[in-house]
TIGU-760196 format. One line per 4 residues: their letters; for each residue x, y, z of N, C-alpha, C, CB. Coordinates in steps of 0.001 Angstrom, whole numbers, plus 500000, padded with zeros to 6 digits. Atoms other than C-alpha are relative to their C-alpha. Glycine has a CB too. Layout:
BEGIN
A = X/Y/Z/X/Y/Z/X/Y/Z/X/Y/Z  ...;
! end
This chain:
BEGIN
MEIY = 501409/500383/499948/341122/691510/350095/499854/498524/499640/499153/500881/499044  500334/501391/500277/339977/687891/350309/498518/499922/499654/500343/499079/501218  501400/500195/500366/336764/686855/348556/499780/498517/499706/499606/500884/498767  500378/501402/500191/335184/683409/348738/498566/499941/499480/500142/499190/501331;
MMNK = 501389/500301/500308/332071/682001/347152/499595/498767/500796/499793/499778/498467  500582/501149/499308/329836/679631/349074/498711/499626/499293/499741/500308/501512  501308/500483/500435/326976/677477/347856/499187/499785/501269/500108/498668/499131  500721/500055/498735/324745/678250/350812/498885/498960/499943/499425/501377/500349;
PAGY = 501117/500955/499934/322456/675363/351795/498826/500612/500743/500438/498688/500687  501171/499594/499220/318928/675834/353083/500204/499576/501452/498688/499376/499417  499929/500348/498588/318582/675810/356856/501082/500711/500774/500196/498559/500135  498935/499243/499332/321469/678171/357634/499720/501488/499894/501382/499669/499389;
LTAR = 500143/498558/499991/321160/681800/358671/501227/500660/499382/499778/500506/501427  498875/499204/500495/323284/684327/356818/500372/500976/501101/499645/500754/498655  499598/499217/498833/324841/685610/360024/501292/499424/500540/498890/500005/501095  498763/500482/499387/328029/685325/362013/499707/499119/501208/500886/501177/500412;
SDRM = 500327/500829/498839/326286/683860/365053/498510/500104/500288/500828/500426/501244  501396/500008/499568/322878/682952/366445/499881/499012/501151/499027/499624/498820  500106/500837/498804/321835/681449/369761/499201/498729/499755/499366/500783/501124  500937/501098/500173/319214/679091/368327/500209/499173/498733/498628/500537/500001;
RPVI = 499963/500678/501292/319933/678223/364697/501402/499990/499413/499039/500663/499030  498678/500040/500634/322949/677201/362605/500188/501180/499060/500192/498684/499235  499670/498863/500852/324705/679968/360702/501050/499580/498977/500505/501198/500846  499077/500366/501081/326820/679974/357543/501452/499923/500491/499892/501013/498853;
MDLL = 498633/500053/499485/329974/680573/359619/500331/498635/500584/500206/501072/501054  499783/501353/499491/329491/677087/361080/500569/499083/498927/498699/499422/500537  499511/500819/501113/330402/675738/357641/501465/500268/499665/499151/500244/498774  498623/499596/500291/333821/677435/357646/500950/499540/501099/500089/501520/499834;
PPEL = 499009/500334/498976/337022/676395/359435/500374/501246/500807/501263/499379/499352  499666/498852/499140/338298/678612/362278/500891/501029/499318/500679/499516/501254  499089/499044/500635/340990/680165/360090/499303/500960/499045/501071/499259/499257  500762/499088/500857/338267/681765/357949/498934/500754/500802/499340/499221/498849;
GHLH = 500972/499341/499136/336380/683151/360915/500008/501508/499894/500245/499614/501405  499940/498547/500155/337447/686696/359987/499147/500493/498829/501444/500441/499805  500820/499608/501139/335246/686660/356884/498596/500391/500446/499933/498867/498978  501404/499679/499751/331768/688168/356765/499220/499850/498701/499846/501439/500575;
PVGR = 500806/500145/501217/328888/687537/354331/499676/501358/499395/498703/499237/500301  500380/498793/500725/328171/690148/351683/498508/499892/499696/500850/500181/498678  501445/500138/500146/324436/690684/351934/499516/498759/500729/499605/499939/498518  500561/501142/499300/322183/687850/352995/499070/499231/499077/499256/500448/501265;
LDLD = 501024/500837/500603/320047/684971/351816/499114/499494/501134/500629/498810/499175  500927/500485/498975/316941/683830/353695/500414/498618/500505/498567/499952/499445  499698/501286/499378/317127/680798/355972/499779/498841/499034/499147/499806/501246  500340/501109/500890/315458/678576/353359/500468/500207/498559/498515/499786/500012;
TEGL = 499497/499723/501352/317201/680114/350317/501413/499453/499843/499979/501519/499705  498709/500605/500289/320177/678417/348695/500789/500857/499007/499813/498580/499450  499269/499463/501131/322934/679376/346318/501151/500925/500321/499082/500702/499151  498779/499209/499995/325622/681930/345672/500007/501047/501108/500182/500671/498662;
LLLT = 499774/499035/498936/326841/683827/348714/501487/500329/500008/499523/499448/501393  498603/499577/499942/330043/685859/348848/500388/500316/501435/500241/501224/499095  499438/499678/498693/332239/686172/351925/501324/500704/499781/500182/498722/500878  498793/499225/500183/335044/688666/352338/500511/500517/501337/499749/501157/499040;
DDGR = 499424/499382/498812/337352/690320/354852/500087/501510/499848/501380/499425/500280  499874/498572/500310/336963/693803/353329/498613/500599/499792/500888/500221/498738  501312/499387/500069/333924/695995/353882/499762/500838/498764/499791/500829/501184  500195/499190/501206/334528/697924/350654/499171/499287/498950/501334/500381/499411;
LDPL = 500750/500745/501006/332893/695124/348667/498501/500150/500182/500377/498537/500046  501436/499991/499713/329513/695396/350383/499249/501104/499250/499779/500163/501488  500774/498961/500704/328379/698811/349066/500101/499900/498486/500462/501370/500435  499850/500119/501446/329744/698077/345591/499024/499001/499403/501412/499598/499657;
LLRP = 500932/501011/500488/327431/695077/345295/498576/500211/500489/500469/498642/500413  501305/499969/499350/324531/696001/347568/499260/501316/499887/500160/499671/501417  500721/498734/500011/323770/699702/347307/499077/500066/498780/500989/501191/500000  500972/499998/501097/320661/700292/345155/500512/500683/498736/498736/500675/500449;
EAHV = 499531/499265/501170/322384/702808/342885/501071/499252/499222/500530/501341/500419  499015/500805/500729/324979/700173/341946/499344/499162/498910/500759/499090/500966  500778/500742/501006/322261/698285/340004/500643/498665/499635/499835/500842/498742  499423/501323/500256/324048/694945/340368/498867/498978/499982/501080/499627/501081;
EKLY = 501094/500942/500170/321722/692238/339096/500281/498681/500730/499757/499740/498515  499924/501308/499356/321056/689104/341149/498966/499093/499348/499766/500106/501547  500867/500927/500724/319603/686089/339340/499614/498830/500898/500695/499490/498721  500544/501057/499162/317375/683560/341113/499168/499019/499169/499149/500600/501126;
FFRA = 500886/501027/500531/315759/680272/340126/499021/499615/501099/500804/498754/499491  500989/500335/498978/312506/679436/341901/499038/498926/499517/499226/501240/500410  501145/500886/500219/309812/676798/342167/498876/500508/500885/500349/498489/500318  501132/499452/499255/306348/677929/343223/498761/499164/499766/499739/501456/499603;
FGRL = 501299/500644/500149/303009/676296/343883/499104/500896/499147/499349/499719/501391  500892/499253/500868/300472/677324/341261/500553/500088/498581/499768/501395/500561  499600/499878/501400/300541/677824/337512/500058/501488/499637/499009/499227/499059  499811/498613/500414/301986/681220/336600/500127/500052/498487/501249/500622/500680;
EIAD = 500006/499871/501449/301408/682333/333026/501044/501024/499550/498600/500402/499501  499049/499045/500556/303621/684367/330707/499644/501427/500421/500036/499889/498468  500435/498659/499600/301532/687430/331566/500403/500318/501442/498480/500131/499843  499591/499785/498606/302340/686953/335266/501473/500360/500076/499718/498748/500848;
FGRM = 498574/499657/500026/306047/687011/334490/500193/501420/499466/500790/498986/499132  499943/498635/500494/305452/690188/332519/499665/501014/501073/499067/500166/498840  500363/499114/498890/303783/691752/335542/501155/500143/500982/498755/499470/500727  498860/499923/499087/306744/690851/337766/501124/500820/499401/500503/498604/500349;
AAGV = 498943/499241/500667/309139/692294/335188/499710/501495/500031/500162/499528/498555  500370/498586/500023/307206/695570/335111/500035/500626/501389/498617/500167/499399  500035/499502/498633/307024/695855/338907/498654/499734/500645/500309/501486/500033  501227/500342/499280/304454/694669/341452/500066/500554/501418/499782/498465/500024;
VLEG = 500069/499542/498615/303286/695908/344845/500336/498829/500910/498592/500587/500338  499552/501054/499103/305004/693885/347560/499125/499982/501246/501482/500195/500379  500929/500136/498882/302583/692577/350190/500685/500342/501320/499430/498576/500053  499471/499632/498695/303076/694016/353656/500867/501234/499975/500776/498874/500559;
TRAT = 499211/498773/500132/304900/697062/352325/499208/500991/499153/501405/499711/499362  500583/499007/500892/304028/700237/350493/500838/500130/498731/499883/501361/500707  499033/499906/501087/306730/699498/347953/499547/499232/498768/501348/499486/500456  500148/500703/501268/306528/698533/344307/501392/499606/499531/499262/500882/498929;
SLPA = 498688/500458/500450/309400/696437/342999/500418/500748/498741/499986/498482/499742  499468/499343/501187/311641/698047/340421/499880/499069/498796/501472/500421/500221  499993/500863/501187/311557/696806/336816/501097/498950/500099/500188/500837/498723  499090/501132/499866/313241/693409/336643/499945/499184/498719/499638/499122/501238;
RAWL = 500130/500978/501092/313702/690490/334283/499415/498736/500610/501395/499711/499288  500654/501202/499481/311492/687449/334741/499557/499153/498825/498787/500357/500918  500404/500874/501099/310922/684430/332543/499698/498596/500514/501095/499949/498920  500483/501329/499653/309270/681023/332640/500990/498933/499543/498621/499750/499378;
EGYT = 499193/501170/500352/311335/677827/332735/499099/498855/499552/500876/499559/501195  500896/501088/500372/308457/675360/332671/499075/499648/501154/500800/498768/499567  500976/500434/498996/305836/673465/334656/500284/498558/500425/498556/500126/499450  499943/501361/499495/305824/670362/336820/498849/499851/500994/501399/499678/500665;
TIGA = 501072/500243/499030/303681/668991/339652/500575/499827/501397/499181/498759/499605  499576/500239/498619/303791/668624/343403/500574/498591/500139/498816/500199/500977  499513/501371/499902/304215/664870/343017/501408/499847/499459/499075/499070/499267  498665/500072/500594/307243/665301/340754/501028/500778/500811/499968/500524/498576;
SEAL = 499115/499172/499172/308673/667781/343277/500042/499525/501444/499553/501452/499954  500180/500484/498632/308089/665588/346335/501248/500165/500859/499597/498552/499978  498765/499938/499213/311742/665509/347428/500343/501414/500435/501148/499427/499208  499677/498605/499719/311811/669323/347517/498969/500676/500893/500126/500764/498712;
LPPK = 501082/499385/499237/308633/669922/349514/500432/500305/501432/498775/499089/500007  499716/499711/498586/308794/671580/352953/499581/498816/500874/499265/501294/500456  500321/501200/499213/308939/668662/355418/498741/500130/500850/501151/499667/500892  501149/499833/499113/306314/670125/357748/498682/499966/499240/500116/501303/500765;
KHNH = 501237/499963/500792/303798/670403/354887/499922/498838/499013/499898/501325/499243  499888/501057/501003/304797/667269/352973/498713/499178/499871/501160/499084/500346  501162/500888/500056/301866/665022/353885/498765/500727/499485/499718/499411/501378  501154/499224/500448/299287/667748/353371/500086/500288/498502/499900/501315/500788;
LMKN = 499843/499653/501415/300690/668786/349991/499854/498790/499095/501348/500649/499766  500051/501202/500832/300946/665220/348717/498584/499423/499877/500932/498947/500569  501391/500404/500196/297178/664841/349064/499507/500407/498612/499104/500618/501085  500364/499540/501334/297035/666657/345731/501259/500030/499133/499322/501408/500054;
PQRP = 498701/500049/500684/300147/665467/343843/499983/500573/498587/500477/498586/499942  500083/499451/501357/298877/666750/340474/499884/501524/499985/498816/499397/499273  500054/498536/499937/298705/670348/341687/501198/500574/499255/499977/500501/501478  498897/499489/500822/300812/672480/339316/501065/500737/500795/499460/500913/498946;
VTEG = 498839/499274/499478/304233/673850/340126/500643/500736/498834/501029/499029/500702  499338/499187/501020/305872/676672/338160/501477/500136/500326/499341/501391/499890  498569/499758/499871/309628/676871/337616/500355/501228/499176/500830/498760/499545  499701/498769/500722/311023/680253/336659/501235/500706/500528/498826/500929/500068;
WIAI = 498816/499197/499689/313739/682886/336867/499591/501445/500240/501043/499915/498857  500176/498568/499762/313827/686399/338292/501385/500612/500217/499056/500268/501236  498751/499255/499836/316727/688852/337980/499653/501402/500491/500819/500055/498656  500343/498717/499385/316488/691877/340284/501254/500819/500261/499226/499785/501310;
REGR = 498889/499088/499736/318659/694926/340940/499810/500739/501322/500146/501003/498857  500181/499453/498658/317449/695671/344452/499935/498825/500959/498708/500894/500098  499919/501097/499046/317382/693666/347650/499096/500169/501200/501395/499844/500462  500944/499905/498880/314252/694129/349721/499825/498636/500658/498631/500544/499519;
KHQV = 500171/501236/499249/313520/691533/352388/498946/499119/499340/499612/500300/501454  500898/500992/500606/311923/688396/350896/499494/500431/498623/498816/499745/500918  500539/499361/501198/311669/690248/347592/499491/499031/498941/501042/500865/499398  500433/500919/501056/311520/687366/345118/498724/499275/500425/501119/498977/499672;
KLMV = 501187/500695/499505/309007/685499/347265/498768/500910/499936/500228/499513/501445  501121/499070/500013/306830/688611/347551/499575/500346/498578/500361/501266/500756  500344/499735/501400/307011/689293/343804/499173/498855/499427/501276/500210/499157  500746/501160/500490/305849/685751/343026/498623/499936/500666/500788/498694/500265;
KAVG = 501273/500022/499287/303147/685966/345688/499030/501022/499426/500218/500264/501484  500846/498930/500539/301849/689186/344121/499260/499577/498736/500841/501226/499706  500660/500462/501232/300967/687267/340938/499358/498629/500185/501006/499947/498847  500771/501195/499723/299435/684259/342658/500773/498725/500265/499122/499767/498904;
GHVF = 499195/501184/499717/302322/681860/343311/500521/500001/501423/501157/499910/499032  499413/500111/498655/303960/680617/346500/501322/499248/499872/499022/499262/501005  498667/500579/500178/307717/679990/346385/500282/498979/501098/501082/501104/500004  499577/500975/498995/308917/676808/348082/501447/499578/499829/499113/498783/499946;
TLKR = 498550/500111/500084/312463/676587/346706/500517/501219/499252/500436/498670/499293  499414/498795/500589/314698/679527/345839/501516/499877/500058/499514/501291/500742  498547/500123/500072/318305/679570/344692/500579/501174/499211/500407/498652/499350  499293/498939/500722/320574/682482/343761/501157/499371/499228/500519/501111/500982;
VRIG = 498993/500630/500853/322791/681513/340852/500999/500994/499421/499325/499261/498878  499052/499040/500550/324449/684763/339856/499895/501337/500719/499765/500185/498501  499930/498628/499509/325546/688131/341239/500788/500786/498966/500666/500087/501437  499326/499296/501083/326379/690595/338497/500363/499025/498900/501253/500724/500510;
RLSL = 499522/500934/501024/328483/688607/336049/500645/498758/500596/500989/500692/499090  499396/501138/499311/329687/686121/338661/498965/498911/500226/500617/500439/501340  500919/501125/499868/327973/682713/338474/500474/499011/501055/499837/499293/498663  499684/501063/499057/327812/680011/341123/500659/498838/499267/498730/499527/500736;
DPAL = 499319/501162/500565/330234/677181/340380/499083/498786/500136/501375/499749/500709  500918/501145/499915/327958/674232/339485/500624/498775/500653/499516/499632/498623  499323/501137/499371/330582/671837/340875/500110/500163/501517/501389/499824/499399  499891/499739/498565/330399/673415/344347/498780/499407/500705/500118/501533/500286;
PPGG = 501151/500637/499341/328229/671216/346608/499376/500934/501028/500424/498682/500676  500599/499197/498937/325773/672692/349122/500888/500000/501242/498599/499473/500347  499104/499857/498855/327828/674029/352015/501450/500136/499609/499849/498834/500912  498626/499869/500463/330965/674077/349879/500394/501448/499789/500194/499228/498721;
YRKL = 499486/498640/500164/333159/677152/349514/501394/499921/499402/500020/500769/501358  498640/499898/500526/336326/678260/347767/500297/501458/499665/500184/499096/498745  499592/498663/500415/338327/681359/346866/499608/500241/498551/501514/500191/500184  500258/499657/501387/337393/683193/343715/501298/499936/499195/499364/501399/499898;
TSEE = 498856/499981/500904/339709/682734/340760/500210/501419/499492/499794/499015/498817  499731/498675/500554/341322/685706/339044/498959/500368/498948/501409/500053/499392  501019/499729/500997/338809/685354/336223/498682/500392/500663/499801/498783/499098  501240/499683/499292/335921/685414/338696/500091/501362/500680/499684/498915/501036;
LACL = 499829/498680/499391/337343/688433/340521/499741/501098/498984/501407/500146/500587  500209/499009/501064/337231/690255/337196/498528/500188/499682/500744/499586/498739  501444/499878/500218/333464/689676/337143/499358/500973/500983/499333/498635/500117  500591/499180/498945/332949/691857/340221/500341/501469/499820/500469/499523/501365;
PTVI = 499727/498562/500046/332604/695644/340258/500649/500448/501300/498703/500798/499745  499340/499768/498718/335176/695908/343037/501182/500926/499830/500451/498684/500623  498794/499169/500013/338254/697885/343955/501201/499220/499512/500278/500561/501386  498896/500827/500457/340373/694987/342711/500340/500346/498553/499655/498504/500136;
PKTA = 499646/499723/501392/342355/695835/339541/499574/498857/499100/501504/500243/499862  500460/501012/500944/340962/694028/336521/501196/499510/499173/498874/500569/499075  498832/500557/500685/343848/691830/335406/499639/498815/499132/501051/499589/501003  500421/501144/500792/341767/689120/333743/498605/500265/499457/500030/498697/500839;
DCAR = 501332/499859/500580/338697/688840/331561/499017/499150/500780/500000/499601/498509  501042/500764/499329/335460/687743/333130/499457/498948/499073/498878/500911/500486  500507/501113/500806/334477/684313/331841/498526/499813/500312/500799/498683/500275  501437/500041/499720/330727/684866/331788/499335/498918/499167/499348/501368/499720;
KEGN = 500734/501061/500686/328487/681935/330938/498523/500332/500096/500308/498586/500614  501403/499624/500060/324992/682877/329811/499133/498798/499657/499789/501114/498979  500989/500965/500423/321935/680674/329600/499096/500616/498955/499187/499498/501189  500974/499470/500927/319049/681101/327236/498978/500792/500771/499332/498882/499190;
ESV = 500851/499153/499184/317371/684049/328892/499132/500868/499093/500845/500875/500955  500914/499110/500689/314356/685945/327686/499003/500528/500984/499298/499296/498841  500972/499423/499091/311758/688169/329269/498606/499502/499625/500063/501549/499967;
! end
């Protein structure tokens, strides 16, 4: 079994091929063309993506009953309060579905403004958004154990925010290598393999690095 981590950049589909848009496989050399992505990240979502040549990894990380936590950092238009993060943690109704998100972990990082976030704004909306550069922006974290389509964005929307940047930084106990540039990829180390609930024998301890997390 081969397992790679990629720091997926925005603007790439999590797919093997597409007729119209670039895909994450375009970032790999031909000799790694046998790999497939484990799960998916939205076109505009960045961060930790795993690629493997063995289908046994997918259900171990993706099936709902596995309860593997995925941690995301987001920036959203609007000022979300501590109570809003509490609502997301408890579970919110996801717009456009009949589903309520499962209990999660959600916490506030801090606040900034549209003007201070100018370099990160969606290009098509840049000029319009910069008409109000003092509009608040919320930075926060959400850790979920399920994977509904657009879930983090819909959870934030349910409490009055609108996500404009989203990055996955951890899957289970495996964290994205901060030294890996957008579009970069590499094989997992033995220590990182030990972080995954896989069929691989655990021959090394998982070197987990925690931040200051609270609900």
